[in-house]
N, C-alpha and C positions, 0 to 999 in steps of 0.2 A: 550374051551381058552378063555385068560381075554380079555375084550373089552378096546380099547385104545384110549385114549383122549389127546390133547396136555399138557392138564392141567388141574389138580383136586383142586378144592377149597374147603377145609373142614371147615363148617361152616358158616351157612346162616343168621346171623345177620348183622349189619350195616356193618361191616367189609368187610364180604365174598360177601354182595350184591355189596358194592363198588368195589370191586376188579373185581367182575362180569361186571359191566357197562365198567370199563374200558376196560376190555380185549373185549367184544363185539365191543366196538367202535375201537378198532384195527383188529376187524375180527379174532381174536383168537379163535379156538374151544376150550370147554371148559366144565367141570360139576362142579355145586355146590352140596355137599353133606351136608344135615342139619338134625341131629338127630331127633329134634322136627318138630315144625312150625317155622316160620318166626316170629320173635320178641318173641320168647318162652320164655326169660330172663325177658324182660321187663313185659310179662303178667303174668307169673307165680312165679316171684321171687321178688316182689315188691307188698308194701302193697297197701290198698285203696286210699289211699291220697296221694301217692307218688307224686312227681313232680320233673323237673330238677332243678339242684342248679345253673345252667347257662342259660341264656336268650335264648329265641327262635331263634333269628339271628344268634346264634351260630350255629346253625342245617344246615350245609353246606355241604349235601352228593354227591359224583359226580353227577352233572346235576340234583340236586335236592334240591334246598335251602327250608328252611322252607316257605311254600307258606299260612300261616294263616295270621291273621291281627292284632297279637297282637306280633311284634317282640320283645318287651322289656318285656314281659311276660314270664311264665316258664309252659311249657307244662306237664299237669298231665299224669298219667300212662297210660288212655286208650288213651289219645291225641297221646302220644309216639307211642304205638303200632300201632296205625291208620297212623301214620306219615311212619313207617318203612313198614307197610304193603302197603301204596299206593307208595311208592317208588319200591317195587319189581313190583308191576302192570305197572308201568312207563314204563320199558324195557322189560319185559317178558324174565326175565334169566331163562338158561337150570338148573333151580332148581329142587333138588329131596328131598322133605321134607319126614321126618319120615325113614331115612336111617343114621344109624350109620355108622361110619366109627371105625372098629375094629384094624385095622393096617395101616401103612405106611411103607414101606421098603426101602431103596434106594440099589438097585444091581448095585454094582460097575461096573460089568463084561459088564452090558447093559449101564451103566449110566442112568437107566430110574428107576421110581418108583413103587412098587408093593403095589396096596391099596386094603385092603379086607376090603368089606362092607356086611351090611345085603340085599342089593341087590345084590351082586356077587362079582366078582373079575376083577379089573381093572389095567392097566398100564397105567402110564403118564410120560412125558417127565419132567415136572415141577408141583410142588405142593405148593399150598400155605395154610399155616396154619392160619385160620381166627376164632379161638375158643375163644379169649379174655386171660385174664388170671386169672379167678374167676371160678375156677372149682370145689372144692370141700370145703363146708362148713369147717372152722375151729374152731373147741371146744377143750379147753384144757381138758386133761385126769381128772383132777380135777371135771370135772361134774358128774363121775360116783359115788362121793360120796353122792351126794344131794340124799336127802330122796325122795321114789318113789312115795310118793303123790304130789311131786312139779313137775308141767307141765314145760317142758324145750325145747325150740324150738331155732334155730338159726335165725337171723334177716330174712334171704331171706323166712322163712316159716311163718313171722308173716303177717297177712293181715288186723286185724281190733282190737280196744279194746273189742269190743263186742264178738269177738272169744274166748276170754281168760277165765279161771275161774275168778269169783269175787274174790277179795282182792287186795293184794300188788303184784307189780310186780319190780322186781330186773332186771337192764340190766347193762349187762358185756360190756365197751367200748364204747366210746366215740369218734368214727370216724363218718362218715357223718351218716351211717344208725342208729347206736347207738343214736345218739343225736336227729336225727329226728322224730325216734320211740319213746323216751322219751317225745319229745314234743307232738307228736300224743295223746299219753296217757294222759300226764299232761292237755292237753286242754279237752279232755273228762272227767276230774275230778278223774280218778285212782290217787291210790297212787303209785307214782314212787319214787325207789330208785336207785340210778345211781353210778356204780364203773367208777371214772374218770381217765382216762389214760392220756398217753403224747400227744394225738392228737391236733394239733394246730387249733385255730379257723379263721376265715376271717370275716373282717368287709363287710357288703351288699352295703350299701351306704355311700357315703364318699364325700364332696365337692360339691355336686349337681350332682354326678353320681353313676350307679352301679360300683361297684369297677372292675368288669368286663369289663366295657367299659374304664376304666383308663387303666388296664393291657393292654388291647389291643391295644389303642393309643400309648401305651409306647413300644410296640412290644415283650412283655413277651410270647406272645403265638406264636411267630415266633422262639424263641431261642431254637434252637438245644441242645441236650443232651451234646454234646461233649463243649459246650460253658456255661453249667450251670455250676455256683459255686462248686456243689456238684457231677457233673459229673455223673457216672452210680447209685451211691447211692442212688439219688433220686427216683430211681425206687422202692424201698423199704420205700419209706417214708407214712406216713400216710396222705390222704388227709385232708385238713381244713374243719371244720364243718361249715355250712353255710344253709339257707334253701331258696327255691323259693314260699315257702309256704305264701299265702296270698299277694301275689304279690311280694315277696321276703322280706327276713329280715334277720338280725343277729339271731345267738343262742347265747345269753348269758347265761351261766348255773348260774350264779349268780341270776339272775333274777327268774329263776325257783325256785333254793333254798329259797328265799326271799317270795315266793309265797306257799312254802310248801314241794316239791321235797327234798328227802333224797339225800344228797352226800357223797359219801366215796372216801377213795383212792383207788389205783388198788387192785383187790381182789386176795389175797397171798394164801388163804387155805379154805378147809371145812373140816368140822369133824362133819358129821350128819347134824343136824339144825343150826350149830354154824359155821358163817362166819367169816373170819380174812382178816382184809385190810391192806394195806402198811400205814404209817405215812406220804403219800406225796399229801394229797389233795389240800393244799394251793400252794404248788410248781407246781403242775398240773395247776390249775386254772391260777396261775402267769404265767407260761410259754404260756398257750394259748393266754392272754391276751398280753403278751410280742409280741407275733407274729402277732397278729391283729395290734397292736401299730405300726411294723416295716413295714407292709403294707402302714400305712398310711403314715409313715415319707418319704418312698419312694415315694410316689404319690407327697408330699409337695416337695421334691426335684426337681421332674419333672416337677410339675407347675411353682415353682421358677426359673429353669433354662430356661423354654421356655416363662418366661413373660405370662401367662395366668390368664384370669379372672374368676378366681372361687371362690365362698362363703368358708369364714373359718369355723370351728368348735371347740368348747371348747374341750379341752383335755380329754381322758376317765376317768372316775371315778368309781372304784369298787362299786356297791350298797349293796355288802353284802359281809362278810370276815367270815369263819369257825371260831368259838371262840374257838372249838376243832376238830381235825381229829379223827372221830368215828372209832376205831381200832377193833370192833367187834359190829355182829348183829346176834340175833338170829332168824331164819325164822319163827318158831311159835310165838314168844312173837310180833313180826312185821306184821304177819299175810300176808308173802309174799306168793301167791300159784302159781308164775309165775317165770321162770328166763329166759331171751331173752338173747344170747349169739351174741353180735356185735362185735365178735372178728376176723371178715374177713375169707379169703379164701385161700387156697393151689391150687398151680399149679399142674396141673397132664398131664405132656405129656408122660408118660409109653406106649402109644400105637404107638411112632414113635421111628422106630429102623434105627436110623442114628447118627454118632457121632458127633453132633453139641451141647452138653450139657453140661453145669458147674457142679461144685460139688453139687450145690442147686437144680439142674433140670430146670435151665431155659437156654433157646437157646442162645448161643452167635452168635452175630450177628451185623453186621453193618447197621443200617436203615433198619431192617427186612431181609437183605441177609446174607445169613449163608455160612459156609465154604463150605457146599455140593452144588456143580452147580446146580441150579435149584430148591432148597428148601429155601421158604421164610416163614416169621411170617408178620400177619398184624394184628393191633388190639390191641397190648399190651401196657401198660399205659407207656407213655415216649419210647416208640420204638424210636423215632426220636425228638418229642417236646409234649410238655404238653398236646395236645389235641389228639395226637396219639389213646388215647383209647376212646377217646369221638366223639360226632359228629363233633365237631370242627375243627378237624386235621386229620380224617382220610383219608380224599379225598387226600391230601398233600402225603401222604405215598402211598396211590393206585395209583397214577399216578406214581409215581416214580417206583414202582417195575413192574407196566404194562409195563414200557419202558424198565425195564431188563429184563422180559419175553420176551417182542417182540424181542431184539436183541437174545437172545438166541433162539428163535422160527424162526428167518430169518436163523440161522446157522445150524438148523436142517431140515428147509424146503426150501432152497435157490432156488430163482428164480434166472436166470442170472445175473439181476441188483443187488440182495441183495446179492448174493455171492460175486460180485466184490467189493460191500461196506464193507462188512465183513471182507474180504481180505484187503482192503485198512486200517480199523481200526486196524487191527493187526499188519499190517507193520509199524502203526503210533504208535505202544506203549502199545498195549495191552489195548484197552477202554473196552474191557468186565469184565477186571479184576478191573475195576474203577480207574488205574493207571494214 
């Protein structure tokens, strides 16, 4: 017979651990299943010089704020791994590492969940899916057309300049990973060819503060998704590129171009060794700059409205403009020996058998609560706020879901006091349904 527990948490990263901490505080029995080891993605899917792009003070997991001596700094990869591992050790969660969850199935007849794992079969009253949103590396099919002599890898597989073949490196995509890897290779003296997409960029410091400090002071990180101007559409937007490297700085691709990095528009086609690019390099650079400037203008308005004393800065001036936008490049002529795909990830929730997904495979939810009573999601980007998929906001979401789980748990395991409380809540208008 399958073993039973009140709650199964799938995923042992920062989201799953946060959920476990909150459940443990409420004395609710549960199990965490983690396919790899704690902090696996941080350890295995980041390059050697990777660091956070948000300051350390934003690392506020439940019951475990950043413990170091550099709150305004940016933890590097190994420090991040240590932080997550230390968090797990701090409260001894019921964690099972190396256990894959093959299926979660909702049984409407019993209102329970059947959980099939590599360790055995389980049933649970409630399930929290805390696997994040970056599951499968996304690489366009045109990659199949590249010559076999060219090494290809996804950004999650990149480790260091030394691990790549000699010669030039083409990076496709200018999200956070693509731009930071381009910087890593550029600083190592490698010839970088970068396909510039539509990702926006962010300033790092402005008017005496890190931009993150300003946005926090302005309440941006407390803004729930239903109040965001773009509403749910913001979940699919590419993150702004910036870096925490060297104590934190902007990434201005124009500076790199001035120093010899080759910039192109979006990669449009591959025919053997011949690459074709869209004629949108200038437009993409201008749009990225416009977003950075709009952030500064928002900060300016806040400073003026609150009569704050902050130093002024001159307006941004582009240091480089593309004379023309290269529309083709020959891999052999440019000695490009490696292609790195910084093209993001796909979600994969195919292992969940429950009718809660929309046509794109994204779970329909309200702040992580789905229409299947007892099934929740945690750790997704913009689950509720900007920080939901990050160290800064997952605690808020975990506490919220823990309260929902606790109320349902009380209904399933009532003491006389709890039963009376739940009955009163139902009589007052259906608190459980959030009415």
